[in-house]
C-alpha positions as CSV (number, residue, x, y, z in Angstrom):
1,M,123.1,174.4,6.8
2,A,120.2,175.9,8.6
3,A,121.7,174.9,12.0
4,L,124.9,176.7,11.2
5,R,123.0,179.8,10.0
6,W,121.0,180.0,13.2
7,I,124.0,179.5,15.4
8,C,125.9,182.2,13.5
9,E,122.9,184.5,14.1
10,G,123.1,183.9,17.8
11,Y,120.2,181.4,18.3
12,G,120.6,178.3,20.4
13,Y,120.9,177.6,24.1
14,E,124.3,176.9,25.5
15,I,125.9,176.1,22.1
16,I,129.2,174.2,22.5
17,S,131.9,173.4,20.0
18,L,130.6,169.9,19.5
19,D,127.2,171.3,18.3
20,I,129.0,173.4,15.6
21,L,131.2,170.5,14.5
22,D,128.3,168.1,14.2
23,A,126.3,170.7,12.2
24,Y,129.3,171.2,9.9
25,R,129.9,167.5,9.5
26,Y,126.3,166.7,8.6
27,T,126.1,169.7,6.3
28,M,129.3,168.8,4.4
29,E,128.2,165.1,4.2
30,A,125.0,166.2,2.6
31,A,126.9,168.6,0.3
32,E,129.2,165.8,-0.8
33,N,126.2,163.5,-1.6
34,A,124.6,166.3,-3.6
35,G,127.8,167.2,-5.4
36,K,127.7,170.7,-3.9
37,R,130.8,170.8,-1.7
38,P,132.5,174.0,-3.0
39,E,129.2,176.0,-3.0
40,T,128.3,174.8,0.5
41,L,131.8,175.6,1.9
42,E,131.6,179.1,0.4
43,R,128.2,179.6,2.1
44,I,129.6,178.5,5.4
45,L,132.6,180.8,5.0
46,R,130.3,183.7,4.4
47,L,128.2,182.9,7.4
48,A,131.3,182.6,9.7
49,A,132.6,185.9,8.4
50,A,129.5,187.8,9.5
51,G,131.3,189.5,12.4
52,T,128.8,188.7,15.1
53,P,130.2,187.1,18.3
54,S,128.4,183.9,17.4
55,A,129.8,183.8,13.9
56,R,133.3,184.4,15.3
57,F,132.8,181.5,17.6
58,V,131.7,179.3,14.7
59,A,134.8,180.5,12.7
60,D,137.1,179.7,15.7
61,V,135.6,176.3,16.2
62,L,135.7,175.3,12.6
63,G,139.1,176.8,12.0
64,N,141.0,174.3,9.8
65,E,137.9,172.2,9.1
66,M,136.9,174.8,6.5
67,T,139.7,174.0,4.0
């Protein structure tokens, strides 16, 4: 979750789609194990909706993954 947050805020060096997909996959895997999938997905949706260029990139990359 922290990785996605920092990426959405514009941190990171040469972030590529695979970085975002990996962060999302690991976050959702942990959320499943903790029984927190809906809450985590909602947090990710809020991060991706921030409107910054980095957040838009995250939203574009995740696209259908966030359903």
